[in-house]
N, C-alpha and C positions, 0 to 999 in steps of 0.2 A: 294772196288775198283770197280770203272769202268773193264768191261772184253772187252783184247785185242783181236785185230781181227786176227792178222797174225803172224807168226814168221818167225826166219830167221833160217837158216841150213848155221851153220859156219864149218862142214865138214863132210862127210859122218857118219854118227850115232851121232851128236852132236847138239843139236836145241837151241836158243833163244829167249826170247820173253821178252817184258818188257814195262810197264804203269808208268804214274805219279799218283801218290797217294798224293792225298790233306792233309791228317792225319799228314802225317810226311813229306811232303812238299819236296819230292825228288822224282825220278825215281826209281823205285822198278821192279828187274829184274828175271827172272825164268831160269832154264837149264833142258835140259832132255837130256839126253844119255844111250848109248844101250851099257851093262858091260855082263859080262858072265852071269848077274843073269836075265837078261831082261834089259827091259825100265824103267830105272829109273828118278823120275821126282825129282826136288831139288829146295826147297824154293819156290813153284810153286805159281804164281798169276794168275786168270782166264783168262783162252784161250776159245776164242769163239769154241762151239762146232763143226761146220763144219775144223775149223784150227787144232783143237785139232785130230779130227779123219784124217783130212790129214798127220799131223804127225805122228802118229800112224802107219799108211799106208807106210809113206817113211822110218820110220824106221826097217822097218821090223822085227820086234818084239814084244809080247806083255806087254804090262804094267805092271810090277813086285814090283813097292816100291813108297812108297816117302819118302827122307830124308829133316831133319832140320839140318840146318846148327848150330841154336843157339836157346834161348827160345825166343826172338823176332820173329819168324817167322814160327808162324801155318799158317798165310795167307790160300790159300786155300786147303791146307791138307785133311782135313776132307772130304770135298767135293769130292775133287778128287778121296780119298781111297774108301771111299762109292761107289762110282759111279763105279770104276773097279774091287771093292771088294779085294784090294790089301793094306799092312800092312802099317802105318806110322813109320819110325825111327826116336828118338830124342835125341841128347847126355844127359846121366846122370846128367850131372848140368844144363839142359837146365830148371828146376823151375818145380813147380805143377800145375803152371796156364797151362804149352803145355798135348796138351791131344796127346797123342803115342800108340801106338799097342806094341812097343816095345822098351827099351835103351838100349843104345850103351855107352862103354867105349872109349872115340876117341884114336885113337891111333891102334885100332882094324881095321881087314877087313870088312867094310859094303856093301852088296848087290854090291860086284866084286868091292870095291873102296878101298884104304889105306885111313882112316880119318888120321886127322893131328889137334890134340890139339893145342889149341891159349887163351890159360889160357891170363885173366887180359882186354879183350877187352868185352865181356856181357856173360850171362849166358849160359855155356856148347858150347862159341864159338868153331868151329869146319872147317875145311876147307878138300874137297876131293881133290886128285890126283888119275886120270886114265889115263894112255896110253898117258901121258904128257899134257893132262888138268887137270890146277889146279884149282878149283872150289873156291871162300869164299861167309864167308856171309857177316857179318858188318866189319870185321877186316881189310880188304883192299877193297876201294872202288874206281869207276873211273867216278867222274860225274863232268859235266862241270859247272861252268868255272875253277876247280883246277884240273881236270884232275885226274892222277893216285897217292893215296895216303893213307896214315893209315886212318885209323876211328878217328877224332878229339880227340883230348884229354878229353873234356867235357863228352863226352860219353861212357869212359871207365869205367869199373870196377876197375881197378888198373892201374896206368901208365905205374910203376917199370916192374912191371908183363908182361904186355903185350909186353913190349919191349924186355925182356929176353925170350918170347916165339916166337919171328920171328927169332932166330937163325937157327929153326929146316929149314925154308923156304930156305934158302942161298945156298942149294945144291942140290936143286930141279931142276933147269932148263927148267921149263915147255915150251912148244910150243904153248900154247892157254892160256889164262885167262877169265874166267868168273868170272862174282860179282852176289850178291846179289843187289845190289845198281851201276847201269852205263851199260855203253857200253863195249863189251868184247872186247879184246885184242889177235888179231893172225897174229901181225907183231910183230917180236923184242921182243915178250912177253919177254924170259927169261933175255934178258938184261934191259928190262923197269923195271920188276921186283927186279931185283939187285942194279938197279939206287933208286930207290925208298928206298928199304931196308938201304942200305947205306945212305941216305941222312936224314933217321928217326933216324937211331942209333947215329947219328953222335953228 
């Protein structure tokens, strides 16, 4: 994937960048945020060296870990981990093709964030929640022209299980939504997620 030249600051301590990936024919997005553990990268795609250094300086925090939301998102994780000497965390169900230093059980606290299992969408599919920020892998996407929606059924491992796993999201009321595919949502995030879930479960 081509290197992305710049990032956006969504609010203090949370950063986002994205670029088009021809292999999957859609935008791929990444998040970095500051937790009690340090600066955490989630599903990272390549970010230009100067931009990455600027992001770290702006975060006022040292890189601490790379987290993966599923078995589909190895992305730039190994390169980033090697560069900063930090571990890669992946969900237990991510599969043997994923390289990681540590595996976690979805539902545990990982690098200062709550992990949320979303079975039925993909291998090890997990969302992360931190101080009102809800971070999705593939389960929920925000790509044009359709906008906010669930991962299309043809890409899910188990449709019925995927719908059951959404129940845990109903009570979260996030302030910001970020995705592995698509633009972040920073206004009316909770209401928009509720509407998306209600439509999906009908």
